[in-house]
C-alpha positions, 0 to 999 in steps of 0.5 A: 500500500505504501508503494502505491502512495509513493508511485502516485506522489511521484507521478503527480510530481512529474505531472506538475513539473511538466506543466511548469515546463510547458508554461515556461515554453520549454516543452509541449505537454497538454497543449499541442504544438505545431500540428506538423511537428509530430509528422516531421518527427516520424519522417525523420525516423523513417528517413533513417530506415528508408534513405529515399525519405531523406530527400523529403526531409531536406525539402521540408526543412528548405521550405521552412527556411524559405518561409523564415526568410520571406522578407516580411517585416517583423510583427510590431512589439510593445513600445518602450516607455519614456527613459527615466531622468538622469540620476534616477533609476526605475 
């Protein structure tokens, strides 16, 4: 009976740790990430087993680079506030 409590507490601790890491943006745990990311991961594994799939992996990666370098202006971010007067800190 004691082992079940220890195992349950350990699983709950791992669950809370995963939620914390997801909130910091380190992993995707309960919320889904990029819909194509799982497919790309399986394609990478399949490229190891079937070398002809390697060309498809390279083509997808090249598409991603082209999308990143499309030349679109960056999204506007928050505007910084006024600078503090000299001699004073925020």
